[in-house]
C-alpha positions in Angstrom: 87.9 84.4 57.3 85.7 87.3 56.3 86.5 90.6 58.0 84.0 90.9 60.9 84.6 94.0 63.1 82.1 92.6 65.6 84.4 89.6 66.2 87.9 90.7 65.1 90.0 93.4 66.5 91.6 96.1 64.3 95.0 94.4 64.2 93.4 91.1 63.2 91.6 92.7 60.3 94.8 94.5 59.2 96.7 91.3 59.4 94.2 89.4 57.2 94.0 92.3 54.7 97.8 92.4 54.4 97.8 88.8 53.2 95.9 89.9 50.0 98.0 93.1 49.4 100.0 93.0 46.2 103.7 93.3 46.6 105.6 96.3 45.0 107.0 93.8 42.4 103.4 93.2 41.3 102.6 96.8 40.7 104.2 97.4 37.3 102.2 94.7 35.6 98.9 95.6 37.4 99.3 99.4 36.7 101.0 99.3 33.4 104.1 100.9 34.8 107.8 100.6 33.9 109.9 98.7 36.4 112.0 101.8 37.2 108.8 103.9 38.0 108.2 101.9 41.2 110.6 102.4 44.1 110.1 99.7 46.7 110.3 100.4 50.4 109.9 96.9 52.0 106.2 95.9 51.8 105.1 99.2 50.3 106.4 101.3 47.4 106.6 104.8 46.1 105.8 105.8 42.5 108.2 108.1 40.6 105.4 110.4 39.3 107.9 112.6 37.3 109.0 109.6 35.2 105.4 108.4 34.7 104.3 111.9 33.6 107.2 112.3 31.3 106.5 108.9 29.7 102.8 109.6 29.3 103.2 113.3 28.2 102.2 112.5 24.6 99.0 110.7 25.6 95.7 112.6 26.1 94.9 113.6 29.6 92.9 111.2 31.7 90.9 111.6 34.9 92.6 111.8 38.3 90.8 110.3 41.3 92.2 110.8 44.8 90.9 108.5 47.5 91.4 109.5 51.1 90.1 108.1 54.3 90.4 108.0 58.1 90.3 105.2 60.5 87.4 105.7 62.9 88.2 105.7 66.6 85.9 104.6 69.3 85.3 108.3 70.3 84.5 109.2 66.7 82.1 106.3 66.2 80.1 107.2 69.3 80.2 111.0 69.1 76.9 112.8 69.9 74.6 113.3 66.9 75.6 110.1 65.1 73.0 107.4 64.9 
């Protein structure tokens, strides 16, 4: 089912999206990480950045992209001056 915010509630969208989330055990292969660089915490995981940086220290620097976001609330979506 496609995510349709006009039909689905927030929890339904989150539940559908969770079905497609990779498990922490999938991360090393997808991200070219060593197995001990991923620390699983249930359905999510933490990366051991110090181990990753030490392993990659001889490689040339790459680009770092940080993605952040917020979940809009009904008040934020309908605040004055928007649309």
